[in-house]
TORTORNU-890008 format. One record per atom (N, C-alpha, C): x, y, z. Coordinates in steps of 0.001 Angstrom, whole numbers, padded with zeros to 6 digits, always signed. Layout:
# residues N
XYZ/...
***
This chain:
# residues 235
+000840-001196+000000/+000000+000000+000000/+000871+001240+000000/+000528+002222-000860/+001299+003463-000945/+000916+004386+000194/+001894+004962+000833/+001652+005928+001907/+002309+007245+001542/+001544+008327+001559/+002090+009647+001246/+002871+010144+002451/+004178+010298+002278/+005025+010684+003401/+005016+012187+003640/+004426+012966+002726/+004406+014408+002906/+003441+014789+004014/+003869+015609+004949/+003022+015983+006078/+001910+016918+005646/+000678+016627+006139/-000463+017510+005890/-000444+018071+004480/-000726+017268+003455/-000554+017690+002068/-001335+018929+001683/-002421+019211+002407/-003203+020404+002069/-002621+021663+002707/-001663+021472+003614/-001032+022593+004283/-000048+023276+003335/-000002+024603+003365/+000939+025340+002523/+002355+024812+002752/+003106+024651+001674/+004428+024029+001765/+005367+024796+002689/+005235+026108+002742/+006162+026871+003596/+005988+026540+005080/+004878+025854+005432/+004647+025461+006825/+005134+024037+007101/+005647+023365+006083/+006150+022005+006260/+007513+022041+006937/+007934+020911+007517/+009312+020815+008026/+010296+021013+006872/+011427+021624+007138/+012387+021932+006078/+012820+020710+005293/+012948+019565+005963/+013434+018373+005265/+012389+017754+004334/+011158+018291+004353/+010111+017803+003462/+009762+018798+002356/+010263+020020+002441/+009973+021025+001420/+010718+020687+000137/+010042+020702-001009/+010707+020321-002264/+011977+021116-002561/+011957+022412-002352/+013152+023209-002667/+014322+022803-001791/+014050+022656-000505/+015120+022292+000415/+015637+020881+000126/+014724+019982-000238/+015144+018622-000581/+016045+018642-001812/+015689+019460-002785/+016507+019553-003989/+017908+020038-003658/+017993+021051-002822/+019298+021615-002453/+020121+020627-001633/+019459+019948-000687/+020184+019113+000268/+020528+017729-000251/+019619+017131-001061/+019886+015763-001488/+019856+015579-003007/+019600+016662-003749/+019680+016599-005203/+018335+016437-005890/+018258+016961-007111/+016998+016968-007866/+016505+015560-008181/+017425+014610-008362/+017010+013253-008741/+016216+012560-007642/+016318+013050-006406/+015600+012436-005291/+014137+012869-005228/+013782+013891-006007/+012423+014418-005968/+011520+013695-006969/+010267+013586-006616/+009283+013008-007529/+008934+014028-008613/+008262+013563-009666/+007803+014485-010708/+006920+015569-010108/+006053+015176-009195/+005132+016139-008573/+005892+017187-007767/+006922+016776-007049/+007698+017724-006250/+008440+018712-007151/+009015+018221-008242/+009711+019122-009168/+008726+020110-009790/+007544+019616-010150/+006525+020490-010732/+006039+021501-009708/+005951+021100-008461/+005518+022014-007394/+006484+023179-007242/+007776+022917-007444/+008763+023995-007365/+008501+025024-008459/+008146+024554-009641/+007835+025475-010730/+006567+026271-010444/+005574+025611-009858/+004295+026279-009579/+004438+027344-008493/+005315+027081-007554/+005631+028014-006465/+004526+028080-005406/+003284+028223-005823/+002174+028296-004867/+001049+027363-005308/+000189+027038-004356/-000982+026228-004653/-002211+027098-004806/-003319+026633-004213/-004570+027389-004329/-005426+027125-003097/-005627+028117-002285/-006499+028063-001114/-006267+026808-000275/-007109+025782-000457/-007049+024614+000418/-006088+023526-000058/-005349+023796-001143/-004409+022772-001607/-003032+023372-001828/-002030+022605-001463/-000648+023054-001605/-000209+022989-003056/+000967+023541-003321/+001536+023469-004667/+001766+022019-005069/+002091+021164-004089/+002318+019754-004388/+001020+019071-004801/-000065+019369-004107/-001357+018788-004481/-001784+019257-005874/-001539+020525-006148/-001869+021068-007468/-001010+020394-008543/+000255+020169-008235/+001147+019495-009171/+000651+018085-009481/+000165+017391-008453/-000365+016041-008659/-001606+016063-009540/-002449+017078-009381/-003636+017219-010228/-003235+017413-011694/-002219+018237-011894/-001741+018496-013254/-001201+017215-013884/-000446+016447-013104/+000097+015192-013617/-001011+014185-013909/-002047+014163-013081/-003176+013270-013352/-003877+013663-014657/-003929+014968-014917/-004517+015445-016173/-003762+014879-017371/-002452+014637-017182/-001597+014088-018240/-001365+012593-018062/-002259+011936-017283/-002149+010492-017037/-000799+010123-016426/-000270+011050-015614/+001024+010847-014945/+002130+010492-015925/+002063+011133-017087/+003028+010885-018152/+003592+012230-018615/+004898+012421-018454/+005504+013708-018813/+005433+013971-020315/+005479+012920-021123/+005338+013116-022564/+003962+013674-022895/+002942+013171-022200/+001583+013677-022400/+001462+015108-021890/+002153+015410-020794/+002122+016770-020253/+002677+017759-021269/+003674+017327-022032/+004267+018186-023050/+003323+018542-024176/+002202+017814-024290/+001236+018069-025363/+000085+018972-024930/-000065+019160-023629/-001219+019911-023116/-001011+021405-023326/-002047+022075-023782/-001927+023514-024049/-002359+024351-022846/-002163+025647-022957/-002443+026567-021855/-003913+026504-021436/-004818+026488-022398/-006254+026501-022075/-006666+025282-021277/-006123+024130-021631/-006471+022908-020906/-005925+022942-019488/-004714+023442-019325/-004132+023558-017988/-004930+024519-017115/-005403+025589-017719/-006140+026598-016965/-007508+026126-016498/-007956+024992-016986/-009230+024441-016521/-009134+023913-015099/-007903+023665-014648/-007698+023219-013272/-007739+024413-012334/-008509+024292-011267/-008585+025380-010298/-007221+025587-009649/-006709+026784-009745/-005401+027087-009177/-004328+027258-010222/-004639+026921-011470/-003667+027095-012557/-004106+028282-013405/-003420+029390-013223/-003687+030575-014027/-002775+030628-015239/-002833+031737-015922/-002049+031917-017139/-000553+031768-016859/-000080+032409-015783/+001358+032398-015482/+001853+030983-015188/+001106+030236-014370/+001512+028862-014051/+001494+027982-015305/+000457+028120-016122/+000352+027310-017337/+001520+027583-018273/+001859+028845-018450/+002974+029210-019333/+004293+028686-018776/+004463+028743-017460/+005678+028231-016830/+005851+026744-017099/+004763+025987-017008/+004813+024546-017265/+005194+024270-018712/+004564+024981-019642/+004869+024778-021058/+006312+025140-021370/+006807+026206-020742/+008205+026608-020956/+009156+025532-020446/+008828+024939-019295/+009672+023887-018738/+009691+022656-019645/+008532+022316-020205/+008453+021169-021121/+009289+021409-022375/+009251+022637-022870/+010026+022958-024072/+011529+022935-023780/+011919+023426-022611/+013336+023361-022233/+013809+021910-022145/+012961+021047-021579/+013320+019628-021476/+013475+019023-022859/+012576+019395-023762/+012631+018883-025134/+013909+019361-025823/+014248+020629-025645/+015444+021177-026285/+016713+020596-025691/+016687+020321-024392/+017863+019724-023767/+018128+018344-024353/+017052+017574-024533/+017198+016250-025120/+017704+016350-026549/+017138+017287-027296/+017569+017461-028683/+018986+018001-028764/+019390+018782-027766/+020693+019422-027789/+021862+018487-027616/+021574+017217-027299/+022676+016260-027180/+023302+015972-028539/+022569+016313-029603/+023103+016168-030955/+023490+017553-031456/+024721+017754-031859/+025189+019091-032208/+025770+019119-033613/+026452+020177-033914/+026894+020397-035295/+027921+019398-035809/+028543+018665-034924/+029506+017675-035383/+028822+016392-035851/+027506+016337-035673/+026766+015139-036048/+026843+014887-037545/+026980+013621-037898/+026949+013196-039289/+025655+012424-039506/+024914+012807-040524/+023650+012156-040846/+023839+011319-042106/+023752+010007-041948/+023970+009122-043087/+022691+008479-043619/+021649+008458-042799/+020429+007776-043219/+019230+008309-042443/+018078+007760-042756/+016850+008204-042102/+016855+007957-040613/+017475+006873-040181/+017542+006565-038755/+018321+007638-037996/+019446+008086-038563/+020230+009155-037942/+019398+010436-037842/+018681+010752-038912/+017854+011963-038924/+016727+011868-037919/+016132+010685-037811/+015046+010490-036855/+015536+010702-035427/+016753+010226-035133/+017320+010419-033797/+017534+011904-033508/+017862+012657-034546/+018077+014098-034395/+016762+014808-034108/+015729+014476-034882/+014484+015238-034822/+013437+014721-033851/+013416+013424-033590/+012328+012861-032801/+012163+013520-031430/+013243+013824-030693/+013048+014493-029402/+012332+015831-029520/+012512+016523-030633/+011895+017838-030813/+010469+017755-031328/+010191+016743-032145/+008941+016739-032902/+007929+015693-032492/+008353+014605-031878/+007461+013461-031705/+006178+013780-030940/+006258+014638-029912/+005064+014901-029106/+004452+016272-029356/+004813+016892-030475/+004226+018193-030798/+002756+018023-031197/+001862+018891-030695/+000437+018763-031029/+000093+019301-032416/+001042+020036-033040/+000811+020594-034368/+001885+020107-035332/+001547+020122-036617/+002514+019707-037618/+003550+020809-037821/+004808+020448-037761/+005897+021404-037955/+006884+020843-038968/+007535+021740-039691/+008449+021346-040763/+009845+021871-040455/+010835+020994-040517/+012221+021344-040221/+013128+020935-041377/+014284+021591-041433/+015262+021274-042473/+016651+021164-041848/+017363+020113-042211/+018777+019975-041858/+019613+020407-043052/+020577+021271-042802/+021492+021726-043846/+022826+021008-043631/+023261+020261-044639/+024419+019384-044488/+025544+019747-045442/+026758+019390-045034/+027915+019555-045907/+027980+018387-046886/+028957+018415-047775/+029134+017322-048740/+029436+016013-048020/+030050+016108-046821/+030394+014919-046030/+029280+014538-045059/+028106+015137-045226/+026918+014832-044409/+026988+015350-042978/+027884+016292-042715/+027917+016896-041387/+026847+017973-041284/+026226+018044-040112/+025180+019040-039884/+025811+020421-039745/+025455+021319-040640/+025924+022705-040573/+024951+023579-039804/+023677+023224-039916/+022638+024091-039368/+021315+023353-039470/+020384+023663-038589/+019035+023170-038805/+018046+024275-038479/+016909+024209-039113/+015939+025293-038950/+014520+024763-038860/+013785+025324-037910/+012338+025102-037825/+011721+026064-038830/+011176+025526-039902/+010726+026363-041007/+009301+026865-040833/+008407+026007-040336/+007015+026439-040206/+006250+025553-039244/+005163+026125-038710/+004231+025400-037849/+002838+025602-038402/+002098+024519-038476/+000751+024625-039032/-000301+024137-038081/-001273+023414-038620/-002352+022876-037812/-002070+021437-037435/-003135+020707-037149/-002999+019318-036733/-002623+018431-037914/-003038+018826-039124/-002837+017942-040278/-001947+018511-041376/-001526+019781-041278/-000718+020331-042363/+000043+021564-041916/+001044+021932-042705/+001791+023160-042490/+002249+023674-043853/+002576+024959-043924/+002952+025587-045188/+004467+025678-045281/+005014+025329-046440/+006463+025340-046643/+006801+026217-047842/+007750+027134-047665/+008204+027997-048760/+009620+027574-049153/+009786+026882-050284/+011119+026407-050695/+012141+027517-050862/+011695+028737-051179/+012645+029837-051373/+013441+030114-050100/+012770+030006-048951/+013456+030223-047670/+014518+029152-047466/+014188+027921-047823/+015123+026807-047644/+016402+027035-048440/+016258+027391-049708/+017444+027501-050561/+018233+028785-050309/+017566+029824-049879/+018304+031021-049475/+019210+030702-048289/+018677+029952-047338/+019476+029581-046167/+020550+028562-046530/+020242+027667-047447/+021232+026680-047876/+022439+027368-048508/+022172+028369-049332/+023264+029107-049973/+024054+029913-048949/+023358+030475-047963/+024034+031262-046926/+024947+030400-046060/+024537+029155-045804/+025319+028278-044925/+026333+027424-045685/+026279+027462-047018/+027199+026657-047813/+026819+025190-047863/+025567+024885-047575/+025117+023493-047580/+025042+022959-049008/+025400+021703-049171/+025276+021050-050474/+024238+019935-050444/+023736+019646-049247/+022696+018626-049101/+021642+019113-048099/+020424+018635-048301/+019320+018961-047403/+018655+017674-046939/+018132+017723-045734/+017282+016636-045266/+016032+017269-044668/+014889+016903-045191/+013616+017476-044776/+012965+016589-043720/+012243+017222-042818/+011572+016449-041781/+010324+017176-041310/+009257+016425-041121/+008086+016981-040434/+007439+015877-039610/+006552+016273-038718/+005885+015323-037836/+004433+015128-038238/+003868+014022-037817/+002441+013754-037969/+001846+013572-036570/+001187+014597-036035/+000603+014480-034685/-000402+013339-034553/-000999+012931-035664/-001981+011849-035633/-001353+010506-035273/-000023+010405-035454/+000664+009145-035201/+000900+008335-036461/+000159+008642-037529/+000352+007942-038799/+001680+008348-039419/+002364+007380-040004/+003665+007673-040607/+003620+007708-042134/+002492+007360-042719/+002396+007357-044170/+002387+008776-044727/+003177+009049-045771/+003183+010388-046366/+001885+010658-047129/+001434+011901-047039/+000256+012304-047799/+000685+012706-049211/-000289+012928-050069/+000027+013407-051417/+000693+014782-051347/+000255+015607-050401/+000875+016928-050228/+002331+016785-049803/+002625+015801-048950/+004015+015543-048541/+004873+015182-049748/+004341+014348-050619/+005090+013915-051795/+005289+015060-052775/+004256+015902-052915/+004363+017029-053846/+005417+018026-053403/+005424+018383-052110/+006397+019381-051644/+007813+018803-051711/+007945+017506-051476/+009262+016868-051578/+009787+016966-053009/+008932+016643-053977/+009324+016713-055387/+009670+018141-055784/+008876+019087-055299/+009126+020492-055636/+010479+020961-055110/+010788+020621-053860/+012062+021034-053259/+013221+020309-053933/+013027+019031-054238/+014089+018259-054914/+014396+018853-056284/+013347+019196-057042/+013548+019777-058370/+014226+021142-058284/+013842+021930-057295/+014462+023239-057129/+015931+023081-056728/+016216+022071-055932/+017586+021820-055509/+018511+021511-056664/+017996+020882-057684/+018807+020551-058862/+019309+021815-059564/+018542+022888-059477/+018960+024143-060098/+020176+024742-059391/+020295+024456-058086/+021396+025013-057288/+022477+023973-057007/+022329+022771-057570/+023250+021672-057309/+023265+021326-055818/+022083+021338-055223/+021915+020976-053816/+021014+019745-053757/+021513+018693-053165/+020803+017414-053134/+019837+017332-051949/+018633+016867-052197/+017702+016546-051118/+017896+015064-050799/+018557+014779-049687/+018896+013405-049323/+017672+012574-048969/+016771+013188-048219/+015639+012414-047704/+014587+013367-047170/+013414+012844-046992/+012345+013537-046276/+011784+012500-045316/+011923+012760-044025/+011423+011797-043044/+010218+012370-042312/+009352+011480-041906/+008175+011821-041112/+008351+011145-039759/+008178+011886-038683/+008331+011304-037353/+007034+011420-036565/+006850+010476-035666/+005751+010515-034707/+006222+009758-033478/+005373+009626-032497/+005760+008894-031292/+006036+007424-031587/+005467+006915-032668/+005608+005488-032973/+006863+005151-033772/+007544+006162-034299/+008752+005899-035072/+008964+006915-036171/+009483+006451-037306/+009737+007375-038413/+009495+006670-039737/+009325+007481-040773/+009155+006987-042149/+010114+007766-043022/+010932+007057-043778/+011911+007683-044672/+011481+007493-046111/+011262+008603-046821/+010899+008503-048236/+012038+007892-049044/+013290+008203-048657/+014438+007641-049382/+014519+006128-049194/+014340+005677-047961/+014422+004249-047686/+013304+003466-048359/+012187+004138-048579/+011046+003495-049221/+011057+003673-050746/+012137+004273-051263/+012268+004447-052710/+011324+005471-053293/+010942+006462-052504/+009969+007460-052952/+010610+008814-053225/+011932+008867-053183/+012618+010135-053462/+013866+009861-054299/
***
């Protein structure tokens, strides 16, 4: 049987013993010793009337089925439906989720070499897999497949986004890239490319031939994995 060791959970955290306060625990024994709820409570700073910041944090986690990946998908309006979560708290949570996503993505840097769709998926999946909207990104590569630069090109709705190839090639010329790798996500979880996906890929590939810039691949990522047009013989 689970027993909540936190004293008087409805009591304001500042009235708890120092060794039970999340901030003090983090300082004294390290962040890894804290639960997800305790870490979230530190971000929230305060609770609401009859519930502490920790209780509010637990409510927020329950809203996300106690899954941090799911929490990363929740928008401000949904968070604000919880009593005690105002605009400032909701924005703070979303900012923290984005920082976590960028930290994970940041483990791959400019020295990375992209040789295939799997390498590209490893680069992009931390950034794109749990996004609630479709977003389009481009990797700019050297002749030796080293990453020179990457750019978030556009964000759209749940099922589509708009891509302007002129922006891609202007940036490719500025960075000296000779190869491109295209990537977007499918929030629905489906990995099959749409006809629009195939059309924009062909358009960018054809435009690249004018500048002697190769489009290596176009991958689609979701939480379930990735789809490579090159690996499937579609590019």
